[in-house]
N, C-alpha and C positions, 0 to 999 in steps of 0.2 A: 317229393318233386318241388323245386323252388318255384315261386311265383314269377310270372313274366315281369320284366323290367318296366314295361309300360303300365301294368296294373299297379305296381308299387309306386311309380311316379305319380300316377293319377290319385292314388290314395293319399299320398303326402300332400299334394297340391290341394286336394279337397279339404283336408284337415286344416291346412294353413288358411285357406279361404274362409273356412267356417269359424275358426277360433282366433285368428289374428285380430279382428276388430274387438273381440272380448278382452284380449290381453292388453289393449290400449286403455281400457277403463282404469285399472289400478295405476297404470303408468302416468296418466294425466291427473288422477285423483290425488297423487302425492307430489304433483308438480307445483312449484311455488308460484308460478305465473298463473294469472286468471285467463290468459289467452291460450286456447287449445291449439298449439302449434309447436313444431320443432324449431330450434333445439330447446331442450328442457332447461328451466331456470334454476333448479335446485330442489331439495327435498323439504316437504312440509306436511304437517297434519292439520293445518288450520281449516281446511275445507271440511274435514270430519267434525271439527268443533263447531263450524258454522251450521252444518247439517243438524247437529245435536241441539242447537239453540232455536231451531225453527219449529215453533208451536203448531203451525198449520200442517207441517209434514207429519207430526205425530197424530193429529186428528185424522189425516188421510190414512195413516198406517192403521189406526184403530178401526176405521171403516173397512179397510181391506182384510184385517184379521177376522172381523165379524163375518164378512162375505165369504172368505176362503174357508174358514172353519165350518160354517153352515153348509157350504157347497160340498166340502169333503165328506161330511157325515151323510148328507142326504144322497149324494151320488153313490156312495159306497153301499148304502142300504138298498137303493134301487138296483145297483149292479149285482148285489148279492142275490136278490130275487130273480133277476134275469138269468144269471149264470146257473143258479140252481134249477130253474125251469128248463133251460137249454140242455143241461147235462143229465138230468134225471127223469124227464117226462117226455112223452110223445103227444103231440097235439097238431091239429091242422095248420097248414101254412107256417110251420116252424122255421124253415130256412128263410122265408121271406121276412118274417117278423124279426128274426135275429139280424138280418141285413138292415132292416129299418132302424134297429137299435144302434147299429154301428154307423149309420149314415151321417150323423153330425160330425164324425171324425174327419170326413173328407169335404164337407160343405164349407165354403168360405165364411169366416166369422162375421163379416160385414153383412152377408145375406141373412144369416141367422138373426143378427142384431136388428136389422131393418124390419124383418118379418115380425119379430116379437114386439118391436116398438109400435108398428101399425096396429097389431091386435090389441095391445094394452091401451093405446090411445082411443081406439074404436069403442072399447067397452068401458072406458072412463076410469081406468086404474092409474093412480098417481105414481110417478116414477120415484123410486126409493132404493135403499140398499137391498131390499127383498126382491125387487124386479131384476137387479143385477144377479142375485142368487139364482133366480129362475133361469136366466140365460146361461149362467155358468154351469148349473146342474145339467142343462141340456147338452153342453159340449163335453162334460166330464163323465157322464154315464157310460159312453162307449169305452173310455179308458178303464173305468172301474170294472166294467163287465169283462173286458179282455183279460185283465189281471186275475179276476176271480174265476173266469173260465179255466185258466191254467191251473189254479189251485184245486178246483173241483175235479178236473180231468185227471190230475195226478193222484187223486185219492182213491183208494181201494173201496169199491162199493160193498164188498163183503163185510167190512167192519160195521157198517150201519145195519146190514141184514143180520149179522150175528147178534147185535145188541137187541134188535127186535125179536129174534128167536129166544133171547133170554128174558123177555118180558117187558122190555121198554116199548113205549109208544113211539111212533115216527117222530113226534115233536121232541120227546125227551132224548131219543137217540141222536137227533140232530144237535141238540144243545150239549149233550155230554160227550159225544164222539166227534161229530163232523166239525162243529164250530171251533173247538180247540185246535184241531189239525189244520184248519184253513185260516187261523188267526193271523199268522204272518202275512198271508195274502190280503187280509182285510186291512191290516195296518199299512201294508205297502200301497194299497189302493187309496187309503186316506191321505198318506203323504204325497202321492202322485197328484191326486185331485187338488189338494191344498196348493201345491206348487203351480199347477196349471192355472188355477183361479187367481192366485196372487200375481202372476205375471201377465194375465190376459188384459188387453187394453180396449179393443174395439167394442166389445159388448158392454164393458164397464162404462165407457165414454157415452154410448148411445142410451143406456138404460139407467144411468145414475141420477139424472135430474140435478138437483142442487146438492146431492150427497157426493162428495169427491173421494173416490178410492185412490190408492197410492199411484197406480199406473197413470190415471188421468191427471193427478197432481204433478207428476214428473213431466208429463207432456206439456202442461201449462207453464212450468217453470223455464222451459227451454226458449220461451219468448224473451227472457231477460238474460243477456250475456253474463251479468254478474252472478247469476244463480247457477250457471252451468257447472262450474267446478264442484260445488256442493252436491249437485245431482250426480256427477260422476263418482263422487265418494259414496253416495247412496247406492248407485248402480253396482259398485264394487262389492258392497256388503250383500246386495241382493243376489249377485252372481254366486258368491261363496255360499250363501244360504241355500240357493237352489241346488247347487252341486251336492251339498251335504244331504239335503232332503231326498233328492233323486237317487243318490248313492245308497242311502239308508233304505229307500223303497226297493231298489233292486236287490240289495243284500237280503232283506226280509223275504222277497219273492223267491229267491233261490233257496233260502233256508226252509221256506215252506214246502218247496218242491222236494227237497232232500228229506224233510221230516215225513212227508206223505209217501215217500218211496218213489217219486218221479225222477225223470232224467234231467 
């Protein structure tokens, strides 16, 4: 049965509304004029060269890589514990606690940032890259948990039980049987959390102090019109990188489901 014309029209308009602004990034990143306006003036790669020569940008990028890498690993570890507990054990208030873990996914980031900032300043913690990691871990744990819940639920419990029947301890059965089977889900979680942390601005801006991550640096550069084309070039690279990382995460998630025998 074919889809209604109205639904197809809505889908097309929604996709255009969502992705058309993103498609303008490479369009103006390769535009010869420094003025962001039509008509285009010609093709150039000088804005990518200007971006490459910006030392402050690479310092901000290094800060973001430290934050995103740390966030991805820590969030995935906590997500692994949460997903394991939710799928394998019974305990009081389990549905409520699972809901609390997922709550940061729907809370506005500015509320989270302001709340953490107030708490940190109250107890006298200096703002640094690690306070950004703290905030990013909070918003990434729900995504890591959701990905790993899928991996655990698609796994046949009898495989672990059979390993224990053959003499393995629960810890060794998890290490030898479960962990390799859910490894695509773990890698998918790391890639997803890394991408979310790299792109997140509000928490990084509030909790960074004098340490400028990439998102906050880009925001600051838009105050200077001469810097905007180079930032558009950087944005083009970030969009392509994000698509690759998210695509790889989804591929690994689906591969993990297929490997574990899930649908």
